[in-house]
C-alpha positions as CSV (number, residue, x, y, z in Angstrom):
1,X,63.0,117.3,68.8
2,X,63.9,113.4,68.6
3,X,64.0,111.2,70.8
4,X,64.8,107.8,69.2
5,X,65.8,107.2,65.8
6,X,63.5,104.8,63.0
7,X,63.9,104.9,59.3
8,X,61.4,107.5,58.7
9,X,63.5,109.2,61.0
10,X,66.7,108.2,59.8
11,X,65.6,109.2,56.1
12,X,64.5,112.5,57.0
13,X,67.9,113.5,58.9
14,X,69.7,112.1,55.4
15,X,67.8,113.5,53.2
16,X,68.6,117.3,54.7
17,X,72.6,116.3,54.8
18,X,72.4,115.1,52.2
19,X,70.9,118.6,50.7
20,X,73.7,120.3,52.9
21,X,76.9,118.2,51.5
22,X,75.2,119.1,48.2
23,X,75.8,122.5,48.4
24,X,79.1,122.3,50.0
25,X,80.2,120.1,46.6
26,X,78.5,123.4,44.9
27,X,80.7,125.4,46.2
28,X,84.0,123.8,46.5
29,X,83.0,122.4,43.2
30,X,82.7,118.4,44.4
31,X,80.8,115.5,44.2
32,X,79.6,114.8,48.7
33,X,77.1,111.0,48.3
34,X,76.3,109.7,51.5
35,X,77.1,106.6,50.7
36,X,74.9,104.3,53.9
37,X,74.0,104.2,57.3
38,X,74.3,101.6,60.4
39,X,71.8,103.0,63.3
40,X,70.3,102.0,66.3
41,X,67.5,103.7,68.9
42,X,69.3,105.6,70.3
43,X,72.7,106.2,67.3
44,X,73.7,105.8,64.0
45,X,76.1,106.4,61.8
46,X,75.8,108.1,58.4
47,X,78.8,107.7,55.9
48,X,79.9,110.1,52.5
49,X,81.8,110.2,50.1
50,X,84.0,112.9,48.4
51,X,84.8,113.7,44.4
52,X,86.6,115.7,42.7
53,X,84.7,116.8,39.6
54,X,86.7,118.1,36.4
55,X,86.7,120.8,34.3
56,X,84.3,118.9,32.0
57,X,81.9,118.1,34.5
58,X,83.0,114.3,35.4
59,X,83.6,113.6,38.9
60,X,86.3,111.4,39.6
61,X,85.1,108.4,41.0
62,X,86.6,105.9,43.1
63,X,85.3,104.5,40.0
64,X,86.6,106.2,37.5
65,X,90.3,106.9,38.9
66,X,90.2,102.9,38.6
67,X,88.7,102.7,34.9
68,X,91.9,104.9,33.7
69,X,94.5,102.2,35.4
70,X,92.6,99.4,34.3
71,X,91.1,99.7,31.1
72,X,94.6,100.1,29.6
73,X,95.5,96.7,30.6
74,X,92.5,95.1,29.2
75,X,93.1,97.1,25.6
76,X,90.3,99.7,26.1
77,X,90.5,103.1,25.1
78,X,88.0,104.5,25.8
79,X,88.4,107.2,28.6
80,X,85.4,108.4,31.5
81,X,83.0,110.6,29.7
82,X,82.8,108.8,25.3
83,X,79.6,106.8,24.6
84,X,79.2,104.7,21.5
85,X,76.6,102.9,20.8
86,X,76.1,98.8,20.8
87,X,73.8,96.6,19.1
88,X,71.5,100.0,18.5
89,X,71.9,100.4,22.1
90,X,74.1,104.3,23.4
91,X,76.4,103.5,26.4
92,X,78.2,106.2,28.6
93,X,81.7,105.1,30.6
94,X,81.2,106.6,34.0
95,X,83.5,103.9,35.7
């Protein structure tokens, strides 16, 4: 039984939470990620983010949505998921 929270206890609990959220995400076609935790010895708050996963397997994160909005303004024609090569390195747009 847990009587107080410390870093190790939070890591253990968050690992179990992340595993459970992954199962829920797979069931519903979502990407669910832990987004941060704050704690004291007697309580903690863990945040998570959810994103719809499109049919091509790309999560529609806030960053990906923002990219889709702002890329055309700057003349960028690549879409999220597209790859390009620059100086011999291949990069993929993720958002």
